N, C-alpha and C positions, 0 to 999 in steps of 0.2 A: 605531741600526741597524747600528752597528759590529760586533754579531753578525753580523749578516747577510754580510757581506764577509769578517771572520774564519772563520765557518765556510765559505763559497765557497771562499777561498782553502785551506783545510786540506781539504775535498773534491778540487780541482783534485791540491794535492800527493799525496793519496791512491791516485787513479785514475793519475796519472802512474806512481806507484812501481811500481803495478801491472803496468803494460802496459811499462815498463822491463823487469820482472824475468821477464816471458815470453820474453824474449830473451836472457840471460844464458847459457843451456847451449844453444841451437839456434841456428844462423846465419841464421836468415831473419826480420826485423822485418815482413816483409810476406807474409800469410797466401794459399793458394789452399784453393779448391776443388777437392782434386785426383782427378782421375777424371772433373769434370765440363767438360762440351764440347771437352777437350782428353788427350790422352794422360796415360797415370799418369807421375807424377813421380818414379821410385825413390830418389832421393835426397832428397826430401821424407819420403817413407813411410817413411823408420826412424826420425822423430821423432814420439814420441808424442804431441805436443801436432796434430800435423797430423792422427793418427790420429782426432782428434774431429773433424774436418770429412770422415771419409772414410766413403763409405755405405755400410752393409750389405748394402744392397738399394736397385735402383734404384727408385725414386719422388718424385713430386712434392715431397711432403712433407720427404723427405731432401733432397733439392737445394736446397729454397727455407733449408731448415736452414742445410746445408753453404755455401752463399752467403754468407749472414746474419752466420756466423762469421767469413767469409774478407772481409766488408765491414770489419769491427770490429777487423780486425789491430792490432797493438801501434803501427805506424806512421801509421795512421790517427788512432788514438785520441792519440796525439801530437799529430799535428799539431790535432786542434781543441783540444784541452790549451792551447796556444800562443795560439791564436787567441782562444779566454773569455778567456786572461789578457791580451790586447790590448785586448778589450774591455772588462773589467772596468778596466782601468788607465784608458780614457778617459771612464769614466763615474764620476768622484770627485767630491767636492765640492769645489768652489774657491771659492765664497762664501756662506756663511751658508747654509750646508745644503742648498745647490742645486745639481742638475746642470747644469751650463754647456754640457755636451755637447747634450743635449737640450732646453735652451733656452737665455734670457739669463739674466742674475741679473738686470740691471735690469728689463727690459721684458715678459719671460716664464718667472718662474724656476719648476721644473720640481721638485718636492721630493724631495731624497737620502734613502735610495735610489730610485731613478727605475725605471720600467718595464722598462727594459732590463736592469738589474741583477737586477730580482723575476724575471722571466723566466729570464734565464740560470740563478740559482741554482734555479729549478724543475725545469731539465735534467737537476739534478743532486741532485733528490730535496726542495730544501726547501721546507715548509711554510709558505706565509704564517700568519702569525697574526691577519691582520687578516679 
């Protein structure tokens, strides 16, 4: 089941590269939904990437979309990737293909990859063949 971990590590790398690339040519790694519950920030409005989250009209659906985009800014994505890598590192097989983070190898062996690793991978689109 090394395929799962290799796939997950590659996916973490891919998503990290996308998040890092978004801030190469603009000064903000944290995005806001400009014009939502605050004055328009003219500095941000000159960046095309920020215009994705600028409403053409005021409506609840536009507002929720803008807030969703701002919530998943590059900084937030990079924090999530760092946390997911730490989780993956803590759930490696130590003894006889068992996850000793989820159980003990002698008394309560949890087969690896454990449910934690499988669920982590599902969050990135892994489809468990089982």
